[in-house]
N, CA, C and O atoms as a GROMACS GRO file, in nm:
protein
  348
    1UNK      N    1   0.193   1.626   0.172
    1UNK     CA    2   0.230   1.748   0.210
    1UNK      C    3   0.131   1.797   0.088
    1UNK      O    4   0.120   1.728  -0.013
    2UNK      N    5   0.065   1.911   0.105
    2UNK     CA    6   0.011   2.056   0.059
    2UNK      C    7   0.112   2.074  -0.094
    2UNK      O    8   0.235   2.069  -0.089
    3UNK      N    9   0.071   2.086  -0.163
    3UNK     CA   10   0.175   2.124  -0.247
    3UNK      C   11   0.182   2.291  -0.243
    3UNK      O   12   0.072   2.343  -0.221
    4UNK      N   13   0.262   2.356  -0.257
    4UNK     CA   14   0.265   2.501  -0.292
    4UNK      C   15   0.415   2.590  -0.172
    4UNK      O   16   0.466   2.530  -0.078
    5UNK      N   17   0.449   2.718  -0.207
    5UNK     CA   18   0.538   2.783  -0.139
    5UNK      C   19   0.496   2.803   0.031
    5UNK      O   20   0.399   2.849   0.091
    6UNK      N   21   0.623   2.744   0.068
    6UNK     CA   22   0.664   2.719   0.177
    6UNK      C   23   0.675   2.866   0.284
    6UNK      O   24   0.780   2.929   0.298
    7UNK      N   25   0.543   2.903   0.355
    7UNK     CA   26   0.549   3.039   0.398
    7UNK      C   27   0.556   2.999   0.534
    7UNK      O   28   0.616   3.094   0.585
    8UNK      N   29   0.524   2.884   0.661
    8UNK     CA   30   0.526   2.908   0.741
    8UNK      C   31   0.520   2.722   0.806
    8UNK      O   32   0.463   2.637   0.739
    9UNK      N   33   0.580   2.689   0.924
    9UNK     CA   34   0.555   2.583   0.987
    9UNK      C   35   0.409   2.547   1.061
    9UNK      O   36   0.326   2.631   1.096
   10UNK      N   37   0.399   2.434   1.073
   10UNK     CA   38   0.254   2.389   1.128
   10UNK      C   39   0.250   2.358   1.227
   10UNK      O   40   0.197   2.250   1.203
   11UNK      N   41   0.264   2.357   1.365
   11UNK     CA   42   0.256   2.237   1.456
   11UNK      C   43   0.130   2.089   1.470
   11UNK      O   44   0.038   2.117   1.546
   12UNK      N   45   0.124   1.993   1.428
   12UNK     CA   46   0.040   1.902   1.421
   12UNK      C   47   0.065   1.810   1.560
   12UNK      O   48   0.173   1.796   1.618
   13UNK      N   49  -0.030   1.768   1.589
   13UNK     CA   50  -0.041   1.703   1.738
   13UNK      C   51  -0.106   1.572   1.716
   13UNK      O   52  -0.208   1.548   1.651
   14UNK      N   53  -0.004   1.466   1.806
   14UNK     CA   54  -0.081   1.347   1.796
   14UNK      C   55  -0.116   1.350   1.938
   14UNK      O   56  -0.062   1.388   2.042
   15UNK      N   57  -0.264   1.280   1.893
   15UNK     CA   58  -0.373   1.297   2.009
   15UNK      C   59  -0.384   1.123   2.029
   15UNK      O   60  -0.372   1.042   1.937
   16UNK      N   61  -0.412   1.088   2.185
   16UNK     CA   62  -0.506   0.975   2.239
   16UNK      C   63  -0.605   0.973   2.226
   16UNK      O   64  -0.659   1.029   2.321
   17UNK      N   65  -0.703   0.921   2.125
   17UNK     CA   66  -0.817   0.967   2.087
   17UNK      C   67  -0.895   0.914   2.173
   17UNK      O   68  -0.990   0.984   2.208
   18UNK      N   69  -0.880   0.754   2.242
   18UNK     CA   70  -0.945   0.723   2.387
   18UNK      C   71  -0.968   0.816   2.499
   18UNK      O   72  -1.073   0.830   2.560
   19UNK      N   73  -0.817   0.901   2.525
   19UNK     CA   74  -0.829   0.978   2.664
   19UNK      C   75  -0.837   1.095   2.633
   19UNK      O   76  -0.835   1.170   2.731
   20UNK      N   77  -0.849   1.169   2.487
   20UNK     CA   78  -0.843   1.308   2.483
   20UNK      C   79  -0.706   1.336   2.502
   20UNK      O   80  -0.708   1.454   2.538
   21UNK      N   81  -0.587   1.300   2.500
   21UNK     CA   82  -0.489   1.368   2.584
   21UNK      C   83  -0.372   1.358   2.452
   21UNK      O   84  -0.369   1.264   2.373
   22UNK      N   85  -0.282   1.472   2.448
   22UNK     CA   86  -0.182   1.502   2.351
   22UNK      C   87  -0.049   1.440   2.380
   22UNK      O   88   0.023   1.482   2.471
   23UNK      N   89  -0.005   1.309   2.281
   23UNK     CA   90   0.068   1.215   2.334
   23UNK      C   91   0.241   1.257   2.242
   23UNK      O   92   0.349   1.199   2.254
   24UNK      N   93   0.204   1.384   2.147
   24UNK     CA   94   0.286   1.393   2.096
   24UNK      C   95   0.296   1.503   1.963
   24UNK      O   96   0.202   1.505   1.884
   25UNK      N   97   0.396   1.579   1.943
   25UNK     CA   98   0.387   1.689   1.841
   25UNK      C   99   0.518   1.688   1.749
   25UNK      O  100   0.626   1.650   1.794
   26UNK      N  101   0.497   1.743   1.578
   26UNK     CA  102   0.553   1.730   1.505
   26UNK      C  103   0.543   1.907   1.430
   26UNK      O  104   0.440   1.973   1.419
   27UNK      N  105   0.644   1.936   1.400
   27UNK     CA  106   0.620   2.062   1.312
   27UNK      C  107   0.654   2.071   1.194
   27UNK      O  108   0.778   2.073   1.188
   28UNK      N  109   0.610   2.077   1.102
   28UNK     CA  110   0.596   2.062   0.954
   28UNK      C  111   0.573   2.185   0.887
   28UNK      O  112   0.486   2.269   0.910
   29UNK      N  113   0.704   2.186   0.762
   29UNK     CA  114   0.628   2.296   0.630
   29UNK      C  115   0.469   2.337   0.630
   29UNK      O  116   0.409   2.255   0.699
   30UNK      N  117   0.402   2.411   0.589
   30UNK     CA  118   0.262   2.425   0.546
   30UNK      C  119   0.258   2.340   0.392
   30UNK      O  120   0.170   2.273   0.338
   31UNK      N  121   0.334   2.360   0.370
   31UNK     CA  122   0.335   2.302   0.217
   31UNK      C  123   0.483   2.293   0.163
   31UNK      O  124   0.577   2.345   0.223
   32UNK      N  125   0.500   2.212   0.021
   32UNK     CA  126   0.604   2.208   0.008
   32UNK      C  127   0.596   2.206  -0.148
   32UNK      O  128   0.492   2.177  -0.207
   33UNK      N  129   0.726   2.242  -0.217
   33UNK     CA  130   0.752   2.250  -0.370
   33UNK      C  131   0.686   2.109  -0.453
   33UNK      O  132   0.615   2.105  -0.554
   34UNK      N  133   0.716   2.047  -0.406
   34UNK     CA  134   0.735   1.899  -0.477
   34UNK      C  135   0.687   1.794  -0.365
   34UNK      O  136   0.709   1.768  -0.247
   35UNK      N  137   0.578   1.733  -0.514
   35UNK     CA  138   0.544   1.577  -0.347
   35UNK      C  139   0.639   1.520  -0.295
   35UNK      O  140   0.747   1.530  -0.354
   36UNK      N  141   0.636   1.457  -0.193
   36UNK     CA  142   0.757   1.392  -0.124
   36UNK      C  143   0.705   1.305  -0.042
   36UNK      O  144   0.606   1.359   0.008
   37UNK      N  145   0.722   1.179   0.008
   37UNK     CA  146   0.663   1.094   0.108
   37UNK      C  147   0.788   1.062   0.190
   37UNK      O  148   0.890   1.007   0.150
   38UNK      N  149   0.757   1.112   0.329
   38UNK     CA  150   0.855   1.110   0.405
   38UNK      C  151   0.810   1.030   0.536
   38UNK      O  152   0.688   1.027   0.550
   39UNK      N  153   0.877   0.970   0.624
   39UNK     CA  154   0.782   0.893   0.773
   39UNK      C  155   0.891   0.964   0.855
   39UNK      O  156   1.009   0.982   0.824
   40UNK      N  157   0.836   0.996   0.953
   40UNK     CA  158   0.871   1.042   1.092
   40UNK      C  159   0.870   0.967   1.193
   40UNK      O  160   0.766   0.902   1.201
   41UNK      N  161   0.958   0.945   1.287
   41UNK     CA  162   0.930   0.842   1.412
   41UNK      C  163   0.934   0.923   1.524
   41UNK      O  164   1.043   0.964   1.565
   42UNK      N  165   0.809   0.959   1.591
   42UNK     CA  166   0.772   1.004   1.662
   42UNK      C  167   0.753   0.924   1.825
   42UNK      O  168   0.656   0.848   1.826
   43UNK      N  169   0.825   0.929   1.945
   43UNK     CA  170   0.803   0.858   2.072
   43UNK      C  171   0.704   0.908   2.112
   43UNK      O  172   0.686   1.030   2.108
   44UNK      N  173   0.588   0.792   2.178
   44UNK     CA  174   0.494   0.840   2.243
   44UNK      C  175   0.474   0.789   2.377
   44UNK      O  176   0.585   0.747   2.408
   45UNK      N  177   0.385   0.767   2.488
   45UNK     CA  178   0.391   0.696   2.608
   45UNK      C  179   0.345   0.532   2.547
   45UNK      O  180   0.269   0.502   2.455
   46UNK      N  181   0.423   0.450   2.637
   46UNK     CA  182   0.388   0.294   2.554
   46UNK      C  183   0.178   0.283   2.591
   46UNK      O  184   0.107   0.224   2.509
   47UNK      N  185   0.142   0.320   2.665
   47UNK     CA  186   0.024   0.322   2.704
   47UNK      C  187  -0.066   0.392   2.666
   47UNK      O  188  -0.171   0.416   2.724
   48UNK      N  189  -0.016   0.442   2.525
   48UNK     CA  190  -0.121   0.568   2.429
   48UNK      C  191  -0.195   0.400   2.390
   48UNK      O  192  -0.164   0.282   2.404
   49UNK      N  193  -0.337   0.502   2.320
   49UNK     CA  194  -0.422   0.417   2.254
   49UNK      C  195  -0.431   0.432   2.123
   49UNK      O  196  -0.333   0.436   2.048
   50UNK      N  197  -0.535   0.440   2.091
   50UNK     CA  198  -0.596   0.479   1.932
   50UNK      C  199  -0.538   0.624   1.943
   50UNK      O  200  -0.558   0.711   2.027
   51UNK      N  201  -0.434   0.620   1.794
   51UNK     CA  202  -0.410   0.780   1.770
   51UNK      C  203  -0.429   0.810   1.631
   51UNK      O  204  -0.434   0.738   1.532
   52UNK      N  205  -0.441   0.972   1.653
   52UNK     CA  206  -0.476   1.081   1.554
   52UNK      C  207  -0.384   1.170   1.553
   52UNK      O  208  -0.335   1.197   1.663
   53UNK      N  209  -0.321   1.260   1.404
   53UNK     CA  210  -0.235   1.366   1.398
   53UNK      C  211  -0.342   1.438   1.332
   53UNK      O  212  -0.431   1.400   1.257
   54UNK      N  213  -0.299   1.605   1.398
   54UNK     CA  214  -0.440   1.694   1.276
   54UNK      C  215  -0.382   1.787   1.398
   54UNK      O  216  -0.295   1.750   1.477
   55UNK      N  217  -0.472   1.967   1.402
   55UNK     CA  218  -0.442   2.059   1.470
   55UNK      C  219  -0.584   2.049   1.529
   55UNK      O  220  -0.674   1.965   1.523
   56UNK      N  221  -0.563   2.197   1.601
   56UNK     CA  222  -0.663   2.250   1.648
   56UNK      C  223  -0.743   2.353   1.595
   56UNK      O  224  -0.677   2.439   1.537
   57UNK      N  225  -0.856   2.369   1.597
   57UNK     CA  226  -0.887   2.525   1.527
   57UNK      C  227  -0.896   2.605   1.625
   57UNK      O  228  -0.832   2.596   1.730
   58UNK      N  229  -0.995   2.705   1.592
   58UNK     CA  230  -0.960   2.868   1.670
   58UNK      C  231  -1.073   2.808   1.795
   58UNK      O  232  -1.050   2.856   1.906
   59UNK      N  233  -1.169   2.729   1.789
   59UNK     CA  234  -1.252   2.719   1.885
   59UNK      C  235  -1.198   2.599   2.010
   59UNK      O  236  -1.254   2.588   2.119
   60UNK      N  237  -1.060   2.502   1.957
   60UNK     CA  238  -1.024   2.441   2.021
   60UNK      C  239  -1.038   2.302   2.010
   60UNK      O  240  -0.977   2.214   2.071
   61UNK      N  241  -1.141   2.293   1.911
   61UNK     CA  242  -1.167   2.119   1.846
   61UNK      C  243  -1.040   2.056   1.774
   61UNK      O  244  -0.971   2.102   1.683
   62UNK      N  245  -1.032   1.959   1.831
   62UNK     CA  246  -0.937   1.881   1.696
   62UNK      C  247  -0.959   1.840   1.584
   62UNK      O  248  -1.052   1.762   1.568
   63UNK      N  249  -0.874   1.884   1.467
   63UNK     CA  250  -0.911   1.824   1.363
   63UNK      C  251  -0.829   1.736   1.265
   63UNK      O  252  -0.763   1.769   1.167
   64UNK      N  253  -0.853   1.611   1.323
   64UNK     CA  254  -0.799   1.508   1.206
   64UNK      C  255  -0.745   1.561   1.073
   64UNK      O  256  -0.820   1.625   1.000
   65UNK      N  257  -0.598   1.534   1.032
   65UNK     CA  258  -0.501   1.549   0.913
   65UNK      C  259  -0.573   1.476   0.792
   65UNK      O  260  -0.630   1.374   0.829
   66UNK      N  261  -0.582   1.495   0.702
   66UNK     CA  262  -0.621   1.446   0.564
   66UNK      C  263  -0.528   1.344   0.523
   66UNK      O  264  -0.551   1.225   0.502
   67UNK      N  265  -0.390   1.424   0.514
   67UNK     CA  266  -0.273   1.392   0.455
   67UNK      C  267  -0.155   1.359   0.536
   67UNK      O  268  -0.038   1.365   0.497
   68UNK      N  269  -0.207   1.314   0.678
   68UNK     CA  270  -0.073   1.277   0.768
   68UNK      C  271  -0.146   1.138   0.818
   68UNK      O  272  -0.264   1.142   0.783
   69UNK      N  273  -0.119   1.039   0.876
   69UNK     CA  274  -0.127   0.962   0.941
   69UNK      C  275  -0.011   0.858   1.059
   69UNK      O  276   0.112   0.852   1.056
   70UNK      N  277  -0.083   0.806   1.127
   70UNK     CA  278  -0.015   0.773   1.240
   70UNK      C  279  -0.021   0.615   1.265
   70UNK      O  280  -0.109   0.556   1.327
   71UNK      N  281   0.058   0.577   1.221
   71UNK     CA  282   0.124   0.380   1.253
   71UNK      C  283   0.181   0.376   1.367
   71UNK      O  284   0.220   0.472   1.432
   72UNK      N  285   0.189   0.236   1.403
   72UNK     CA  286   0.221   0.138   1.503
   72UNK      C  287   0.342   0.119   1.424
   72UNK      O  288   0.319   0.126   1.303
   73UNK      N  289   0.450   0.099   1.452
   73UNK     CA  290   0.603   0.048   1.452
   73UNK      C  291   0.577  -0.104   1.359
   73UNK      O  292   0.488  -0.171   1.411
   74UNK      N  293   0.622  -0.151   1.268
   74UNK     CA  294   0.605  -0.249   1.216
   74UNK      C  295   0.715  -0.377   1.276
   74UNK      O  296   0.696  -0.498   1.260
   75UNK      N  297   0.822  -0.320   1.341
   75UNK     CA  298   0.939  -0.372   1.371
   75UNK      C  299   0.934  -0.373   1.543
   75UNK      O  300   0.932  -0.270   1.611
   76UNK      N  301   0.933  -0.528   1.604
   76UNK     CA  302   0.925  -0.544   1.727
   76UNK      C  303   1.016  -0.438   1.796
   76UNK      O  304   1.098  -0.383   1.722
   77UNK      N  305   1.014  -0.400   1.932
   77UNK     CA  306   1.110  -0.343   1.982
   77UNK      C  307   1.198  -0.412   2.066
   77UNK      O  308   1.152  -0.514   2.116
   78UNK      N  309   1.329  -0.379   2.097
   78UNK     CA  310   1.374  -0.498   2.224
   78UNK      C  311   1.316  -0.466   2.331
   78UNK      O  312   1.267  -0.354   2.340
   79UNK      N  313   1.307  -0.567   2.448
   79UNK     CA  314   1.286  -0.573   2.536
   79UNK      C  315   1.396  -0.574   2.663
   79UNK      O  316   1.517  -0.594   2.646
   80UNK      N  317   1.344  -0.553   2.774
   80UNK     CA  318   1.460  -0.581   2.823
   80UNK      C  319   1.588  -0.469   2.881
   80UNK      O  320   1.556  -0.351   2.895
   81UNK      N  321   1.706  -0.503   2.908
   81UNK     CA  322   1.854  -0.460   2.904
   81UNK      C  323   1.911  -0.436   2.734
   81UNK      O  324   1.889  -0.513   2.640
   82UNK      N  325   1.972  -0.336   2.732
   82UNK     CA  326   1.983  -0.354   2.599
   82UNK      C  327   2.125  -0.216   2.586
   82UNK      O  328   2.133  -0.096   2.612
   83UNK      N  329   2.202  -0.306   2.538
   83UNK     CA  330   2.380  -0.289   2.532
   83UNK      C  331   2.408  -0.146   2.451
   83UNK      O  332   2.313  -0.101   2.387
   84UNK      N  333   2.514  -0.082   2.451
   84UNK     CA  334   2.527   0.052   2.373
   84UNK      C  335   2.492   0.040   2.239
   84UNK      O  336   2.493  -0.071   2.185
   85UNK      N  337   2.456   0.156   2.169
   85UNK     CA  338   2.392   0.120   2.069
   85UNK      C  339   2.509   0.143   1.917
   85UNK      O  340   2.492   0.108   1.800
   86UNK      N  341   2.629   0.217   1.984
   86UNK     CA  342   2.751   0.229   1.860
   86UNK      C  343   2.773   0.320   1.816
   86UNK      O  344   2.874   0.329   1.746
   87UNK      N  345   2.649   0.482   1.848
   87UNK     CA  346   2.656   0.593   1.787
   87UNK      C  347   2.720   0.688   1.780
   87UNK      O  348   2.689   0.777   1.701
   0.00000   0.00000   0.00000
């Protein structure tokens, strides 16, 4: 995240670049007081392809963000029936 005064929040969109479809969204502060590493889990459709995160400019063109990235989970998710989570 950029370092500076947090004056507003910015919506970032997760885009399936193969289909040019928005599959998720996160809202983050425009800036932070100090550098932090943060990970946020966002659920997207299983059929989503190559993903990018960014904003749209005034002309409606998607602009990929240089300081955020989208990663696939490294831990396999369970398949089939799953019991109570205990939360």
